[in-house]
C-alpha positions in Angstrom: -1.6 6.8 3.8 0.1 9.9 2.3 -0.8 13.1 4.0 -0.7 16.8 2.6 -1.1 20.3 4.0 -2.7 22.6 1.8 -3.1 26.5 2.7 -6.5 27.4 1.7 -5.8 30.7 -0.3 -3.2 28.7 -2.8 -6.6 26.2 -3.5 -9.0 29.2 -4.4 -6.1 30.7 -6.5 -5.5 27.9 -8.4 -9.3 27.1 -8.8 -9.9 31.1 -9.5 -7.7 31.1 -12.3 -10.6 28.7 -13.8 -13.6 30.6 -12.8 -14.3 28.1 -10.1 -15.4 29.4 -6.5 -13.8 28.4 -4.0 -16.4 26.8 -1.1 -14.6 25.4 1.8 -18.0 23.7 3.4 -18.0 22.2 0.0 -14.9 20.7 0.3 -15.1 19.4 4.2 -18.2 17.4 3.3 -18.0 16.3 -0.4 -14.5 16.1 -1.0 -14.4 12.5 0.9 -16.3 11.0 -1.6 -13.3 11.0 -3.8 -11.1 8.9 -1.9 -9.9 11.2 0.9 -10.1 11.6 4.7 -10.3 15.2 5.6 -8.4 15.7 9.1 -9.0 19.7 9.5 -10.7 22.0 7.0 -11.1 26.0 8.2 -10.2 29.3 6.6 -6.7 28.4 7.2 -5.3 25.3 5.7 -6.7 21.8 4.7 -5.1 18.4 6.3 -6.2 15.7 3.8 -4.8 11.8 4.3 -4.8 10.8 0.6 -5.9 7.3 -0.1 -3.2 5.1 -1.7 -5.8 4.3 -4.4 -5.1 8.5 -5.6 -1.8 9.1 -5.8 -2.7 12.1 -8.1 -4.1 13.9 -5.3 -0.6 13.8 -3.9 0.0 18.2 -4.5 -2.1 21.3 -3.7 -2.1 21.7 -7.7 -3.2 18.1 -8.4 -5.5 18.0 -6.0 -7.1 21.2 -7.3 -7.6 19.6 -10.9 -9.5 16.6 -9.6 -11.5 19.5 -7.3 -12.4 21.5 -10.6 -13.9 18.1 -12.2 -15.2 16.8 -8.8 -16.6 19.9 -7.3 -17.7 22.0 -9.9 -18.5 19.9 -12.8 -15.4 21.3 -15.3 -14.6 19.0 -17.8 -10.3 19.2 -17.2 -9.0 16.1 -19.5 -6.9 18.0 -22.0 -6.7 16.8 -25.4 -4.1 19.2 -26.4 -0.7 18.2 -28.4 2.7 19.6 -27.0 4.9 21.4 -28.1 8.7 20.2 -28.4 11.2 21.4 -26.4 14.1 19.9 -29.0 15.7 18.7 -27.0 16.5 15.0 -26.6 17.3 12.0 -24.4 19.6 8.8 -25.6 19.9 5.7 -23.4 23.0 3.7 -23.8 22.2 -0.1 -24.4 24.1 -1.4 -21.0 21.0 0.6 -18.8 19.0 -2.5 -20.1 20.1 -4.4 -16.7 20.6 -1.4 -14.6 17.9 0.6 -14.8 15.9 0.6 -18.0 13.0 3.5 -18.0 14.1 6.4 -18.8 11.5 9.7 -18.9 11.8 13.0 -19.8 9.9 16.2 -19.6 10.8 19.9 -19.9 8.1 22.9 -18.4 9.5 26.6 -18.9 8.2 30.0 -17.9 6.9 29.4 -14.2 4.5 32.1 -12.7 6.2 33.7 -9.7 5.7 36.6 -8.5 8.7 37.0 -6.2 11.7 34.9 -5.2 9.2 34.3 -1.8 6.3 32.6 -3.9 9.2 30.6 -5.9 10.7 29.0 -2.9 7.6 28.2 -1.1 6.8 26.4 -4.8 9.9 24.4 -4.2 9.1 23.0 -1.1 5.8 21.8 -2.1 7.7 20.3 -5.3 10.3 18.7 -3.5 7.7 17.7 -1.0 5.3 16.2 -3.6 8.7 14.2 -5.3 8.8 12.6 -2.1 5.2 11.6 -1.7 4.9 10.1 -5.2 8.8 7.8 -4.2 6.5 6.4 -1.8 3.3 6.1 -3.1 4.1 4.8 -7.1 8.0 4.5 -6.7 7.7 2.4 -3.7 10.4 3.8 -2.2 12.4 4.4 -5.5 12.6 1.0 -7.1 10.2 0.9 -8.9 10.5 5.2 -10.0 12.7 7.9 -8.7 12.6 11.7 -10.1 15.0 14.4 -10.7 14.2 17.8 -11.0 16.7 20.5 -12.6 17.1 24.1 -13.4 17.0 24.0 -17.3 19.0 27.2 -17.4 22.2 25.4 -15.7 22.1 22.9 -18.5 23.3 22.0 -21.7 21.4 19.4 -23.6 21.0 17.1 -25.9 21.3 14.3 -22.4 23.2 11.1 -22.5 21.8 8.3 -20.0 24.9 5.7 -19.6 26.4 3.6 -17.1 29.6 4.5 -15.6 31.6 2.9 -12.5 31.6 3.5 -9.4 35.0 5.3 -9.6 32.9 7.8 -11.5 33.1 11.6 -9.6 30.7 14.4 -9.8 29.5 17.2 -7.1 26.1 15.5 -6.1 23.4 17.6 -4.3 24.3 19.8 -1.0 28.4 19.3 -1.6 31.0 21.0 -2.8 33.7 19.0 -3.8 33.2 16.0 -6.7 33.1 12.5 -4.8 33.2 9.1 -6.5 30.3 6.9 -6.6 31.1 4.7 -3.2 31.6 7.8 -1.4 28.2 8.9 -2.1 26.8 5.3 -1.4 28.9 5.4 2.0 28.6 8.4 3.3 26.5 10.9 1.4 23.1 10.6 3.8 20.9 10.0 0.2 23.5 7.4 -1.0 23.4 5.8 2.6 19.4 5.7 2.6 19.2 4.5 -0.6 22.4 2.6 -1.7 20.5 -0.9 -1.6 19.2 -0.2 -4.5 22.1 -0.2 -6.9 23.1 -3.6 -4.7 25.0 -5.9 -7.0 25.8 -3.4 -9.7 29.0 -3.1 -10.7 28.0 0.4 -12.7 25.7 2.2 -11.8 23.4 5.0 -14.1 23.9 8.3 -14.7 22.3 11.1 -16.4 25.0 13.9 -18.5 24.3 17.0 -20.4 27.0 17.5 -23.6 29.2 19.1 -21.7 30.1 16.1 -19.6 28.5 18.1 -16.6 26.4 15.4 -14.5 22.8 16.0 -14.0 21.9 13.4 -12.3 22.8 9.7 -10.3 19.6 8.0 -10.2 17.8 6.6 -8.1 20.1 8.1 -5.5 20.9 11.9 -6.1 21.4 15.1 -8.5 24.3 17.2 -9.3 24.8 20.1 -7.2 24.9 22.5 -10.2 21.2 21.4 -11.6 19.8 22.5 -8.1 16.3 24.5 -8.6 16.7 27.6 -6.9 14.6 31.2 -6.1 15.4 32.6 -9.6 14.6 29.3 -11.5 11.8 29.5 -14.3 12.3 26.6 -16.8 12.6 22.7 -15.6 14.0 19.6 -16.9 12.3 16.4 -15.3 13.7 13.2 -15.2 11.9 10.0 -14.3 13.9 6.3 -14.1 12.4 2.7 -12.7 11.6 -0.3 -13.5 7.6 0.3 -14.0 6.9 1.7 -17.5 3.7 3.1 -15.5 4.6 3.9 -12.3 8.0 6.2 -14.5 5.5 8.0 -16.6 2.3 8.4 -14.1 5.0 10.2 -11.6 6.6 12.5 -14.7 3.1 13.6 -15.9 2.1 14.8 -12.0 4.9 16.7 -11.5 4.3 18.5 -14.9 1.1 18.9 -14.1 2.0 20.4 -10.8 4.7 22.7 -12.4 2.0 23.8 -15.1 -0.8 24.5 -13.0 1.4 27.1 -11.8 1.8 28.6 -15.4 4.7 26.3 -16.4 3.9 25.3 -19.9 4.8 21.6 -20.8 6.9 20.6 -23.8 8.5 17.1 -24.9 12.1 15.6 -25.0 12.9 13.0 -28.2 14.0 10.0 -26.4 16.1 7.5 -28.0 15.5 4.2 -25.4 17.8 1.1 -24.2 16.3 -0.6 -27.1 17.3 2.1 -29.9 13.8 2.7 -30.1 12.8 6.6 -30.2 9.4 7.9 -28.6 8.4 11.8 -27.8 7.5 12.0 -23.9 5.2 13.1 -22.1 2.5 12.0 -24.5 -0.9 13.7 -23.0 -3.2 11.6 -25.2 -5.8 9.8 -22.8 -5.9 6.1 -22.1 -9.3 5.0 -23.6 -11.3 2.3 -22.0 -14.5 0.1 -22.9 -16.7 -1.3 -20.1 -19.2 -3.8 -20.6 -22.7 -2.2 -20.1 -23.6 -5.7 -18.1 -20.9 -4.7 -15.8 -22.0 -1.3 -15.3 -25.6 -2.4 -14.4 -24.8 -5.8 -12.2 -22.6 -3.9 -10.1 -24.5 -0.5 -9.5 -28.1 -1.9 -9.6 -29.3 0.3 -12.0 -28.8 1.2 -15.9 -27.1 4.7 -16.2 -28.0 7.1 -19.0 -25.5 8.8 -21.8 -26.3 12.0 -19.8 -25.6 10.5 -16.6 -22.3 8.7 -17.9 -21.0 12.0 -19.2 -21.7 14.0 -16.2 -20.2 11.0 -13.9 -16.9 10.9 -15.8 -16.2 14.6 -16.1 -16.5 14.5 -12.2 -14.0 11.5 -12.5 -12.1 13.9 -14.6 -12.0 12.0 -17.4 -14.7 11.8 -20.8 -17.8 9.3 -22.2 -17.1 8.3 -25.8 -20.7 7.3 -26.5 -21.5 2.8 -26.7 -21.3 1.0 -29.7 -21.4 -3.3 -29.9 -19.0 -5.2 -28.7 -16.2 -6.7 -30.8 -15.6 -10.3 -31.4 -12.5 -10.7 -29.0 -14.6 -8.7 -25.9 -17.2 -10.8 -26.3 -17.3 -14.0 -24.0 -20.2 -16.3 -22.2 -18.5 -17.7 -19.4 -19.4 -14.7 -17.1 -15.8 -13.2 -17.0 -16.2 -8.9 -15.6 -14.2 -7.2 -18.2 -16.2 -9.6 -21.4 -19.7 -8.4 -22.9 -22.0 -11.3 -24.0 -23.1 -11.3 -27.1 -25.4 -8.5 -28.6 -24.0 -6.5 -25.7 -22.7 -2.9 -25.9 -19.5 -1.6 -24.9 -19.0 1.8 -23.1 -16.5 3.6 -24.0 -14.2 6.3 -21.4 -11.3 8.3 -22.1 -9.3 8.9 -18.8 -6.2 10.4 -18.0 -3.0 8.7 -18.9 -1.7 9.7 -15.1 -4.2 8.1 -13.4 -2.1 5.1 -12.3 -5.1 3.3 -10.2 -7.0 2.4 -13.2 -6.3 -1.2 -13.8 -9.6 -3.2 -14.9 -13.2 -2.6 -15.5 -14.3 -2.5 -12.4 -12.2 0.8 -11.5 -14.3 2.5 -14.1 -17.4 0.7 -12.6 -16.2 2.4 -9.2 -15.9 5.9 -10.7 -19.4 5.8 -12.2 -20.7 5.5 -8.7 -18.7 8.2 -6.8 -19.6 10.3 -10.4 -22.7 9.8 -9.9 -23.6 9.7 -6.3 -24.0 6.4 -4.2 -27.0 8.2 -3.4 -29.0 8.2 -6.4 -28.2 4.6 -7.3 -31.4 3.2 -6.3 -33.0 0.5 -4.0 -32.9 -3.1 -4.5 -33.2 -6.3 -2.5 -30.6 -9.4 -2.1 -31.6 -11.8 -5.6 -30.0 -14.1 -3.6 -31.3 -16.8 -0.8 -29.5 -15.4 2.7 -30.7 -18.2 4.9 -27.6 -19.2 7.3 -26.8 -22.4 8.9 -24.3 -22.4 12.3 -21.8 -23.9 12.4 -20.7 -27.3 13.8 -18.5 -26.9 16.5 -20.7 -23.0 17.2 -22.4 -24.3 20.7 -18.6 -25.6 21.6 -17.0 -21.9 20.1 -19.7 -20.0 22.5 -18.9 -22.2 25.8 -14.9 -21.4 24.7 -15.9 -17.5 24.6 -17.6 -17.8 27.3 -15.8 -19.8 30.1 -12.9 -17.6 29.3 -14.6 -14.5 29.6 -15.9 -15.5 32.7 -12.6 -16.3 34.6 -11.4 -12.9 33.2 -9.5 -13.1 30.2 -9.5 -10.9 27.1 -10.2 -12.3 23.6 -7.8 -11.3 21.6 -6.7 -11.9 17.1 -3.4 -12.0 16.0 -1.5 -12.4 12.8 -2.1 -15.7 10.7 1.3 -15.1 9.7 4.1 -16.0 11.4 7.9 -17.4 11.4 9.7 -20.4 12.0 11.5 -18.8 15.3 8.7 -18.4 16.9 6.7 -20.5 16.0 9.4 -23.9 16.4 13.0 -22.7 17.5 11.7 -20.5 20.2 9.4 -22.6 21.4 11.0 -25.6 21.4 8.0 -27.6 19.2 8.9 -29.3 16.3 6.5 -29.1 13.0 4.7 -32.4 12.7 2.9 -31.3 10.0 3.4 -30.0 6.3 4.0 -25.8 6.6 2.4 -23.5 4.4 4.8 -21.1 3.7 4.8 -17.6 1.7 6.4 -18.1 -2.0 7.6 -13.9 -1.6 7.5 -12.7 1.9 7.7 -9.3 2.6 9.3 -9.6 6.0 11.2 -12.0 8.0 8.7 -11.9 10.4 5.8 -13.0 8.4 7.1 -16.4 6.4 4.9 -18.8 7.3 1.3 -19.8 8.4 1.2 -20.2 11.9 1.2 -23.7 13.4 0.4 -22.3 17.2 -0.9 -19.4 18.7 0.8 -19.5 21.9 3.9 -17.4 20.0 1.3 -14.4 18.7 0.1 -14.3 22.5 3.8 -14.0 23.6 4.8 -10.9 21.1 1.2 -9.6 22.5 2.2 -9.9 26.2 5.7 -8.3 24.9 4.1 -5.2 23.0 2.5 -4.5 26.5 4.1 -5.3 28.9 4.5 -1.5 30.3 1.3 -2.5 31.5 -0.2 -3.3 34.9 -0.1 -6.9 36.1 -2.4 -9.5 35.8 -2.4 -9.7 31.8 -4.8 -12.7 30.5 -5.7 -13.1 27.5 -6.8 -15.6 24.9 -7.5 -16.3 21.7 -9.6 -18.5 19.5 -8.0 -18.7 16.5 -7.1 -20.8 13.2 -3.7 -22.4 12.4 -2.7 -23.8 9.0 -1.5 -27.8 8.9 -1.0 -29.7 5.8 -2.4 -26.7 4.1 -5.5 -27.3 6.0 -7.3 -24.8 8.4 -7.4 -26.1 12.2 -9.3 -24.2 14.9 -7.2 -24.1 18.5 -7.9 -22.2 21.6 -4.5 -20.6 23.6 -4.6 -18.6 26.6 -2.0 -16.8 28.7 -1.6 -15.6 32.3 1.3 -13.0 33.4 1.2 -12.3 36.9 3.5 -12.1 40.1 1.6 -15.1 41.9 0.3 -18.2 40.6 2.6 -21.3 39.2 0.9 -24.8 38.6 -1.4 -24.8 41.2 -3.2 -21.4 39.4 -2.6 -22.6 36.0 -4.5 -25.9 37.1 -7.6 -24.3 38.2 -8.4 -22.6 35.6 -7.8 -26.1 33.1 -10.4 -27.3 35.6 -12.7 -24.7 35.8 -12.4 -24.5 31.8 -12.9 -28.4 31.1 -16.1 -28.1 33.1 -17.7 -25.5 31.8 -17.3 -26.7 28.4 -18.9 -30.3 29.6 -15.2 -32.3 29.3 -15.8 -36.0 31.2 -13.4 -38.8 31.7 -10.6 -36.2 31.8 -7.2 -37.2 32.6 -4.2 -34.6 33.4 -1.0 -36.5 33.1 2.6 -34.8 33.1 4.6 -34.0 30.2 8.0 -35.4 29.2 10.8 -32.1 29.9 11.5 -30.1 26.9 8.6 -30.9 25.0 7.1 -27.2 23.9 7.5 -24.0 25.6 6.9 -25.6 29.4 9.0 -25.6 32.5 10.3 -29.1 33.3 8.2 -30.8 36.2 5.7 -27.6 35.8 3.5 -29.0 32.7 0.8 -31.2 31.9 -1.4 -32.4 29.0 -5.2 -33.2 28.8 -6.6 -36.5 27.9 -10.1 -36.5 27.3 -11.2 -40.5 26.6 -7.6 -41.0 26.4 -7.2 -38.9 23.3 -4.5 -35.6 23.7 -6.5 -32.6 23.6 -3.9 -30.3 25.0 -1.3 -29.0 27.3 -1.1 -26.4 30.1 1.7 -25.2 32.2 4.0 -22.6 33.5 6.3 -21.1 30.8 10.2 -22.0 30.6 11.2 -18.7 32.1 14.1 -19.0 29.4 11.6 -18.9 27.1 9.6 -15.7 28.1 12.8 -14.1 28.3 13.7 -14.3 24.1 10.4 -12.6 23.9 11.6 -9.9 27.0 8.9 -10.8 29.0 10.4 -11.1 32.8 7.5 -12.1 34.9 6.1 -15.2 35.3 3.9 -16.3 32.7 1.5 -19.6 32.8 -0.5 -20.8 29.4 -2.4 -23.8 28.1 -3.2 -24.5 24.0 -5.7 -27.1 22.8 -7.3 -28.2 19.9 -10.7 -27.2 19.3 -11.1 -30.1 16.8 -10.5 -32.5 19.3 -12.6 -31.0 21.9 -15.1 -31.2 19.6 -14.7 -34.9 18.9 -14.4 -35.8 22.4 -17.4 -33.5 23.8 -21.2 -34.3 23.2 -23.6 -31.5 22.4 -25.6 -30.9 25.4 -27.4 -28.7 22.4 
């Protein structure tokens, strides 16, 4: 989660401009309810961790706006219309398949008492920009921000697609570089070159004299650098996600506005030829069924309570009215009202990127009103539970493992083919449940076996002393169905097959197994060392395997100590063992 560090004197200054008394104790005790985690709060500094659902709190300036409402009940939602900057930005049609969303804004007249204060603001502006790139921009893929010194520019601006041989002087450089040179040798180019993979042409923003303002999402032009003498800003935001881009544009503009700047609009002609004026400061209107509020919060809120709660969350309650025909459904869907029910209206700031569903407004009402004053209730549904059919077996398994000194762990259910099959010499005998859009190459499927997770755990803890003994009683997914399995693993300098066989015999005795047969496993069947592994049969049915781990297997996990372990099918154990209880 992003963390920001704010000087208390800056917060005091920002709040006092609006007549709010800054109370450090109030911040320390009440602000965490807004979706933050305070690491330090004293007379000097506020160190605060911002939860991912509130990217609008990632700068001291935007945080102070939320604090004015939440801590001081001051209405902060602005209904003002913005003056035009007289600047136009035209996006060429080629950008449709390259970077289609291009937005812009102007901020004039930053109020800084000296260059030192401006230098400090520039640092905070850049820090805010990078945090927004992380929180909303997804590493600049969905949205990237450029901030420029307006006095060095000559509007109107044009966004066009150029060949990779096009050259300009990028930020922090003294000589012109081609696009290919920037992507291969400039630090920012190397960091974000992957965002333009496969594109023969790339986007640039030029002014009327052909000077390059920006090469999004990589780097700005050197001549537009914001300096201590800068007082007027041009902000561009480009990307693929319109909501993310618009939120970034407004939040950066808000940060500058809180420092005395005046936000002005830019006339934009997009890549489809459509025209609009941005930023659009009009709030977003939401309608929430009264039934949804009362069902989730457990009580009805009157109009005064709704109004006060929304003011504290930076919005405005606009009243209640009968649900429209398209807002009525009797199927119980959360965002719809029932026949004859009312809808509650709310206006919320356009930069609140986290408001995606009516239930998000209900959460804001709960926070704004206060969780401590929602009343008391008791469960209406019967809460009587019945035990699992394998509850006693699982209890005996855990007791046996802990009695032998094993520590229980829980590893990820997600794995990959290499860990599950290739490294372990197991074959996929059942259908594999794969992840359609895996985030990493390590998490592409639901696991079939537990032992690979234990091997990875020991590999991560190989710097600790031996012996290490761990077990997992967990779920695997085979044929798209959940199944329970048990695996345990020991890393020790001495032991070998005799040690693991002794553990297996103790385990089977503890769980009440009878008619046990242990027979040798064929070579290369699983991760076991040849001649040092066996299978367990109960009443002639296979229930699990155990043995020493082949050193060639353990070395692939960077483990160089002797290992022995086992893996059992809990479903098979359940069928083979009579429950004595």
